[in-house]
mmCIF file as Biopython writes it, N, C-alpha, C and O atoms, coordinates in Angstrom:
data_model
#
loop_
_atom_site.group_PDB
_atom_site.id
_atom_site.type_symbol
_atom_site.label_atom_id
_atom_site.label_alt_id
_atom_site.label_comp_id
_atom_site.label_asym_id
_atom_site.label_entity_id
_atom_site.label_seq_id
_atom_site.pdbx_PDB_ins_code
_atom_site.Cartn_x
_atom_site.Cartn_y
_atom_site.Cartn_z
_atom_site.occupancy
_atom_site.B_iso_or_equiv
_atom_site.auth_seq_id
_atom_site.auth_asym_id
_atom_site.pdbx_PDB_model_num
ATOM 1   N N  . UNK A ? 1  ? 193.004 40.948 113.906 1.0 0.0 1  A 1 
ATOM 2   C CA . UNK A ? 1  ? 193.096 41.603 112.878 1.0 0.0 1  A 1 
ATOM 3   C C  . UNK A ? 1  ? 194.174 41.233 111.733 1.0 0.0 1  A 1 
ATOM 4   O O  . UNK A ? 1  ? 195.360 41.092 112.029 1.0 0.0 1  A 1 
ATOM 5   N N  . UNK A ? 2  ? 193.603 41.051 110.127 1.0 0.0 2  A 1 
ATOM 6   C CA . UNK A ? 2  ? 195.076 41.021 109.640 1.0 0.0 2  A 1 
ATOM 7   C C  . UNK A ? 2  ? 195.991 42.268 109.571 1.0 0.0 2  A 1 
ATOM 8   O O  . UNK A ? 2  ? 195.605 43.358 109.992 1.0 0.0 2  A 1 
ATOM 9   N N  . UNK A ? 3  ? 197.704 42.000 108.809 1.0 0.0 3  A 1 
ATOM 10  C CA . UNK A ? 3  ? 198.084 43.171 109.123 1.0 0.0 3  A 1 
ATOM 11  C C  . UNK A ? 3  ? 197.559 44.311 108.480 1.0 0.0 3  A 1 
ATOM 12  O O  . UNK A ? 3  ? 197.702 45.294 109.207 1.0 0.0 3  A 1 
ATOM 13  N N  . UNK A ? 4  ? 196.877 44.639 107.153 1.0 0.0 4  A 1 
ATOM 14  C CA . UNK A ? 4  ? 196.654 46.017 106.822 1.0 0.0 4  A 1 
ATOM 15  C C  . UNK A ? 4  ? 195.837 46.556 107.800 1.0 0.0 4  A 1 
ATOM 16  O O  . UNK A ? 4  ? 195.969 47.587 108.460 1.0 0.0 4  A 1 
ATOM 17  N N  . UNK A ? 5  ? 194.742 45.482 107.797 1.0 0.0 5  A 1 
ATOM 18  C CA . UNK A ? 5  ? 193.567 46.298 109.147 1.0 0.0 5  A 1 
ATOM 19  C C  . UNK A ? 5  ? 194.396 46.898 110.148 1.0 0.0 5  A 1 
ATOM 20  O O  . UNK A ? 5  ? 194.257 48.110 110.313 1.0 0.0 5  A 1 
ATOM 21  N N  . UNK A ? 6  ? 195.237 46.279 110.854 1.0 0.0 6  A 1 
ATOM 22  C CA . UNK A ? 6  ? 196.084 46.973 112.170 1.0 0.0 6  A 1 
ATOM 23  C C  . UNK A ? 6  ? 196.692 47.796 111.834 1.0 0.0 6  A 1 
ATOM 24  O O  . UNK A ? 6  ? 197.240 48.320 112.803 1.0 0.0 6  A 1 
ATOM 25  N N  . UNK A ? 7  ? 196.966 48.318 110.809 1.0 0.0 7  A 1 
ATOM 26  C CA . UNK A ? 7  ? 197.931 50.130 110.571 1.0 0.0 7  A 1 
ATOM 27  C C  . UNK A ? 7  ? 196.767 50.475 110.093 1.0 0.0 7  A 1 
ATOM 28  O O  . UNK A ? 7  ? 196.230 51.202 110.928 1.0 0.0 7  A 1 
ATOM 29  N N  . UNK A ? 8  ? 196.326 50.377 109.490 1.0 0.0 8  A 1 
ATOM 30  C CA . UNK A ? 8  ? 194.936 51.405 108.829 1.0 0.0 8  A 1 
ATOM 31  C C  . UNK A ? 8  ? 194.201 51.979 110.013 1.0 0.0 8  A 1 
ATOM 32  O O  . UNK A ? 8  ? 193.830 53.152 110.060 1.0 0.0 8  A 1 
ATOM 33  N N  . UNK A ? 9  ? 194.006 51.076 110.984 1.0 0.0 9  A 1 
ATOM 34  C CA . UNK A ? 9  ? 193.139 51.251 112.172 1.0 0.0 9  A 1 
ATOM 35  C C  . UNK A ? 9  ? 193.697 52.617 113.408 1.0 0.0 9  A 1 
ATOM 36  O O  . UNK A ? 9  ? 193.050 53.209 114.272 1.0 0.0 9  A 1 
ATOM 37  N N  . UNK A ? 10 ? 194.918 52.711 113.056 1.0 0.0 10 A 1 
ATOM 38  C CA . UNK A ? 10 ? 195.966 53.573 113.454 1.0 0.0 10 A 1 
ATOM 39  C C  . UNK A ? 10 ? 196.338 54.979 112.940 1.0 0.0 10 A 1 
ATOM 40  O O  . UNK A ? 10 ? 197.323 55.634 113.280 1.0 0.0 10 A 1 
ATOM 41  N N  . UNK A ? 11 ? 195.128 55.417 111.834 1.0 0.0 11 A 1 
ATOM 42  C CA . UNK A ? 11 ? 194.962 56.240 111.411 1.0 0.0 11 A 1 
ATOM 43  C C  . UNK A ? 11 ? 194.349 57.821 112.088 1.0 0.0 11 A 1 
ATOM 44  O O  . UNK A ? 11 ? 193.199 57.749 112.521 1.0 0.0 11 A 1 
ATOM 45  N N  . UNK A ? 12 ? 194.741 58.610 112.151 1.0 0.0 12 A 1 
ATOM 46  C CA . UNK A ? 12 ? 194.201 59.513 113.099 1.0 0.0 12 A 1 
ATOM 47  C C  . UNK A ? 12 ? 192.733 60.088 113.398 1.0 0.0 12 A 1 
ATOM 48  O O  . UNK A ? 12 ? 192.017 60.350 112.431 1.0 0.0 12 A 1 
ATOM 49  N N  . UNK A ? 13 ? 192.354 60.252 114.435 1.0 0.0 13 A 1 
ATOM 50  C CA . UNK A ? 13 ? 190.853 60.416 114.480 1.0 0.0 13 A 1 
ATOM 51  C C  . UNK A ? 13 ? 189.900 59.651 114.249 1.0 0.0 13 A 1 
ATOM 52  O O  . UNK A ? 13 ? 189.958 58.555 114.806 1.0 0.0 13 A 1 
ATOM 53  N N  . UNK A ? 14 ? 188.712 59.939 113.369 1.0 0.0 14 A 1 
ATOM 54  C CA . UNK A ? 14 ? 187.495 58.829 113.035 1.0 0.0 14 A 1 
ATOM 55  C C  . UNK A ? 14 ? 188.207 58.313 111.798 1.0 0.0 14 A 1 
ATOM 56  O O  . UNK A ? 14 ? 187.372 57.575 111.274 1.0 0.0 14 A 1 
ATOM 57  N N  . UNK A ? 15 ? 189.253 58.307 111.084 1.0 0.0 15 A 1 
ATOM 58  C CA . UNK A ? 15 ? 189.504 57.684 109.949 1.0 0.0 15 A 1 
ATOM 59  C C  . UNK A ? 15 ? 189.806 56.583 110.207 1.0 0.0 15 A 1 
ATOM 60  O O  . UNK A ? 15 ? 189.112 55.777 109.587 1.0 0.0 15 A 1 
ATOM 61  N N  . UNK A ? 16 ? 190.775 55.993 111.059 1.0 0.0 16 A 1 
ATOM 62  C CA . UNK A ? 16 ? 190.584 54.628 111.584 1.0 0.0 16 A 1 
ATOM 63  C C  . UNK A ? 16 ? 189.979 53.736 111.811 1.0 0.0 16 A 1 
ATOM 64  O O  . UNK A ? 16 ? 190.099 52.546 111.523 1.0 0.0 16 A 1 
ATOM 65  N N  . UNK A ? 17 ? 189.018 54.500 112.558 1.0 0.0 17 A 1 
ATOM 66  C CA . UNK A ? 17 ? 187.475 53.721 112.464 1.0 0.0 17 A 1 
ATOM 67  C C  . UNK A ? 17 ? 187.043 53.138 111.365 1.0 0.0 17 A 1 
ATOM 68  O O  . UNK A ? 17 ? 186.877 51.979 110.986 1.0 0.0 17 A 1 
ATOM 69  N N  . UNK A ? 18 ? 186.885 54.293 110.898 1.0 0.0 18 A 1 
ATOM 70  C CA . UNK A ? 18 ? 186.090 54.593 109.041 1.0 0.0 18 A 1 
ATOM 71  C C  . UNK A ? 18 ? 186.696 53.179 108.389 1.0 0.0 18 A 1 
ATOM 72  O O  . UNK A ? 18 ? 186.128 52.129 108.089 1.0 0.0 18 A 1 
ATOM 73  N N  . UNK A ? 19 ? 187.998 53.569 108.304 1.0 0.0 19 A 1 
ATOM 74  C CA . UNK A ? 19 ? 188.703 52.534 107.401 1.0 0.0 19 A 1 
ATOM 75  C C  . UNK A ? 19 ? 188.812 51.051 107.992 1.0 0.0 19 A 1 
ATOM 76  O O  . UNK A ? 19 ? 188.851 50.179 107.124 1.0 0.0 19 A 1 
ATOM 77  N N  . UNK A ? 20 ? 188.851 50.746 108.923 1.0 0.0 20 A 1 
ATOM 78  C CA . UNK A ? 20 ? 189.207 50.004 109.543 1.0 0.0 20 A 1 
ATOM 79  C C  . UNK A ? 20 ? 188.117 49.020 109.266 1.0 0.0 20 A 1 
ATOM 80  O O  . UNK A ? 20 ? 188.372 47.828 109.097 1.0 0.0 20 A 1 
ATOM 81  N N  . UNK A ? 21 ? 186.869 49.519 109.217 1.0 0.0 21 A 1 
ATOM 82  C CA . UNK A ? 21 ? 185.221 48.933 109.232 1.0 0.0 21 A 1 
ATOM 83  C C  . UNK A ? 21 ? 185.242 48.500 107.487 1.0 0.0 21 A 1 
ATOM 84  O O  . UNK A ? 21 ? 185.037 47.379 107.021 1.0 0.0 21 A 1 
ATOM 85  N N  . UNK A ? 22 ? 185.578 49.852 106.685 1.0 0.0 22 A 1 
ATOM 86  C CA . UNK A ? 22 ? 185.723 49.138 105.770 1.0 0.0 22 A 1 
ATOM 87  C C  . UNK A ? 22 ? 186.597 48.257 104.931 1.0 0.0 22 A 1 
ATOM 88  O O  . UNK A ? 22 ? 186.137 47.638 103.972 1.0 0.0 22 A 1 
ATOM 89  N N  . UNK A ? 23 ? 187.770 48.203 105.264 1.0 0.0 23 A 1 
ATOM 90  C CA . UNK A ? 23 ? 188.468 46.969 105.199 1.0 0.0 23 A 1 
ATOM 91  C C  . UNK A ? 23 ? 188.115 45.352 105.811 1.0 0.0 23 A 1 
ATOM 92  O O  . UNK A ? 23 ? 188.571 44.280 105.411 1.0 0.0 23 A 1 
ATOM 93  N N  . UNK A ? 24 ? 187.199 45.604 106.848 1.0 0.0 24 A 1 
ATOM 94  C CA . UNK A ? 24 ? 186.932 44.176 107.065 1.0 0.0 24 A 1 
ATOM 95  C C  . UNK A ? 24 ? 185.588 43.817 106.774 1.0 0.0 24 A 1 
ATOM 96  O O  . UNK A ? 24 ? 184.974 42.896 107.313 1.0 0.0 24 A 1 
ATOM 97  N N  . UNK A ? 25 ? 185.090 44.707 105.756 1.0 0.0 25 A 1 
ATOM 98  C CA . UNK A ? 25 ? 183.622 44.831 104.878 1.0 0.0 25 A 1 
ATOM 99  C C  . UNK A ? 25 ? 184.165 44.231 103.543 1.0 0.0 25 A 1 
ATOM 100 O O  . UNK A ? 25 ? 183.421 43.516 102.872 1.0 0.0 25 A 1 
ATOM 101 N N  . UNK A ? 26 ? 185.362 44.484 103.164 1.0 0.0 26 A 1 
ATOM 102 C CA . UNK A ? 26 ? 186.358 44.284 101.933 1.0 0.0 26 A 1 
ATOM 103 C C  . UNK A ? 26 ? 186.811 42.697 102.261 1.0 0.0 26 A 1 
ATOM 104 O O  . UNK A ? 26 ? 186.697 41.878 101.349 1.0 0.0 26 A 1 
ATOM 105 N N  . UNK A ? 27 ? 187.281 42.308 103.458 1.0 0.0 27 A 1 
ATOM 106 C CA . UNK A ? 27 ? 187.242 41.137 103.666 1.0 0.0 27 A 1 
ATOM 107 C C  . UNK A ? 27 ? 186.692 40.268 103.966 1.0 0.0 27 A 1 
ATOM 108 O O  . UNK A ? 27 ? 187.132 39.118 103.940 1.0 0.0 27 A 1 
ATOM 109 N N  . UNK A ? 28 ? 185.255 40.716 104.435 1.0 0.0 28 A 1 
ATOM 110 C CA . UNK A ? 28 ? 184.491 39.900 104.512 1.0 0.0 28 A 1 
ATOM 111 C C  . UNK A ? 28 ? 183.793 39.515 102.969 1.0 0.0 28 A 1 
ATOM 112 O O  . UNK A ? 28 ? 183.414 38.381 102.675 1.0 0.0 28 A 1 
ATOM 113 N N  . UNK A ? 29 ? 183.730 40.431 102.274 1.0 0.0 29 A 1 
ATOM 114 C CA . UNK A ? 29 ? 182.936 40.317 100.846 1.0 0.0 29 A 1 
ATOM 115 C C  . UNK A ? 29 ? 183.576 39.065 100.223 1.0 0.0 29 A 1 
ATOM 116 O O  . UNK A ? 29 ? 182.968 38.057 99.863  1.0 0.0 29 A 1 
ATOM 117 N N  . UNK A ? 30 ? 185.024 39.311 100.146 1.0 0.0 30 A 1 
ATOM 118 C CA . UNK A ? 30 ? 186.162 38.100 99.153  1.0 0.0 30 A 1 
ATOM 119 C C  . UNK A ? 30 ? 186.076 37.081 99.832  1.0 0.0 30 A 1 
ATOM 120 O O  . UNK A ? 30 ? 186.414 36.046 99.258  1.0 0.0 30 A 1 
ATOM 121 N N  . UNK A ? 31 ? 185.598 36.970 101.301 1.0 0.0 31 A 1 
ATOM 122 C CA . UNK A ? 31 ? 185.734 35.465 102.109 1.0 0.0 31 A 1 
ATOM 123 C C  . UNK A ? 31 ? 184.451 35.077 101.305 1.0 0.0 31 A 1 
ATOM 124 O O  . UNK A ? 31 ? 184.629 34.312 100.357 1.0 0.0 31 A 1 
ATOM 125 N N  . UNK A ? 32 ? 182.733 35.657 101.654 1.0 0.0 32 A 1 
ATOM 126 C CA . UNK A ? 32 ? 181.844 34.904 101.006 1.0 0.0 32 A 1 
ATOM 127 C C  . UNK A ? 32 ? 181.766 34.767 99.598  1.0 0.0 32 A 1 
ATOM 128 O O  . UNK A ? 32 ? 181.253 33.736 99.162  1.0 0.0 32 A 1 
ATOM 129 N N  . UNK A ? 33 ? 182.143 35.537 98.891  1.0 0.0 33 A 1 
ATOM 130 C CA . UNK A ? 33 ? 182.500 35.692 97.601  1.0 0.0 33 A 1 
ATOM 131 C C  . UNK A ? 33 ? 183.353 34.161 96.819  1.0 0.0 33 A 1 
ATOM 132 O O  . UNK A ? 33 ? 182.903 33.463 95.911  1.0 0.0 33 A 1 
ATOM 133 N N  . UNK A ? 34 ? 184.487 34.031 97.451  1.0 0.0 34 A 1 
ATOM 134 C CA . UNK A ? 34 ? 185.051 32.893 97.330  1.0 0.0 34 A 1 
ATOM 135 C C  . UNK A ? 34 ? 184.510 31.616 97.653  1.0 0.0 34 A 1 
ATOM 136 O O  . UNK A ? 34 ? 184.796 30.591 97.034  1.0 0.0 34 A 1 
ATOM 137 N N  . UNK A ? 35 ? 183.290 31.709 99.163  1.0 0.0 35 A 1 
ATOM 138 C CA . UNK A ? 35 ? 182.650 30.431 99.273  1.0 0.0 35 A 1 
ATOM 139 C C  . UNK A ? 35 ? 181.845 30.286 97.967  1.0 0.0 35 A 1 
ATOM 140 O O  . UNK A ? 35 ? 181.974 29.312 97.225  1.0 0.0 35 A 1 
ATOM 141 N N  . UNK A ? 36 ? 181.073 31.229 97.751  1.0 0.0 36 A 1 
ATOM 142 C CA . UNK A ? 36 ? 179.834 30.949 96.987  1.0 0.0 36 A 1 
ATOM 143 C C  . UNK A ? 36 ? 179.971 30.493 95.544  1.0 0.0 36 A 1 
ATOM 144 O O  . UNK A ? 36 ? 179.041 30.072 94.855  1.0 0.0 36 A 1 
ATOM 145 N N  . UNK A ? 37 ? 181.689 30.673 95.032  1.0 0.0 37 A 1 
ATOM 146 C CA . UNK A ? 37 ? 182.133 30.265 93.555  1.0 0.0 37 A 1 
ATOM 147 C C  . UNK A ? 37 ? 182.612 28.755 93.981  1.0 0.0 37 A 1 
ATOM 148 O O  . UNK A ? 37 ? 182.703 27.881 93.119  1.0 0.0 37 A 1 
ATOM 149 N N  . UNK A ? 38 ? 182.879 28.523 95.210  1.0 0.0 38 A 1 
ATOM 150 C CA . UNK A ? 38 ? 184.044 27.269 95.445  1.0 0.0 38 A 1 
ATOM 151 C C  . UNK A ? 38 ? 182.607 26.507 95.693  1.0 0.0 38 A 1 
ATOM 152 O O  . UNK A ? 38 ? 182.557 25.488 95.005  1.0 0.0 38 A 1 
ATOM 153 N N  . UNK A ? 39 ? 181.505 26.701 96.429  1.0 0.0 39 A 1 
ATOM 154 C CA . UNK A ? 39 ? 180.513 25.916 96.636  1.0 0.0 39 A 1 
ATOM 155 C C  . UNK A ? 39 ? 179.457 25.778 95.787  1.0 0.0 39 A 1 
ATOM 156 O O  . UNK A ? 39 ? 178.524 24.998 95.978  1.0 0.0 39 A 1 
ATOM 157 N N  . UNK A ? 40 ? 179.593 26.634 94.697  1.0 0.0 40 A 1 
ATOM 158 C CA . UNK A ? 40 ? 178.334 26.274 93.852  1.0 0.0 40 A 1 
ATOM 159 C C  . UNK A ? 40 ? 178.592 25.052 92.979  1.0 0.0 40 A 1 
ATOM 160 O O  . UNK A ? 40 ? 179.645 24.558 92.576  1.0 0.0 40 A 1 
ATOM 161 N N  . UNK A ? 41 ? 177.039 24.639 92.771  1.0 0.0 41 A 1 
ATOM 162 C CA . UNK A ? 41 ? 177.003 23.399 92.032  1.0 0.0 41 A 1 
ATOM 163 C C  . UNK A ? 41 ? 176.386 23.443 90.522  1.0 0.0 41 A 1 
ATOM 164 O O  . UNK A ? 41 ? 176.331 22.416 89.847  1.0 0.0 41 A 1 
#
């Protein structure tokens, strides 16, 4: 896990799990957007 997600996943209760999933989704969106922009012809 990237450092910010590792820190967020330590939040108490279910918050850590939820924020970790949201952060992973944000990273995925950024990566896919970057791939789409750079590979578009």
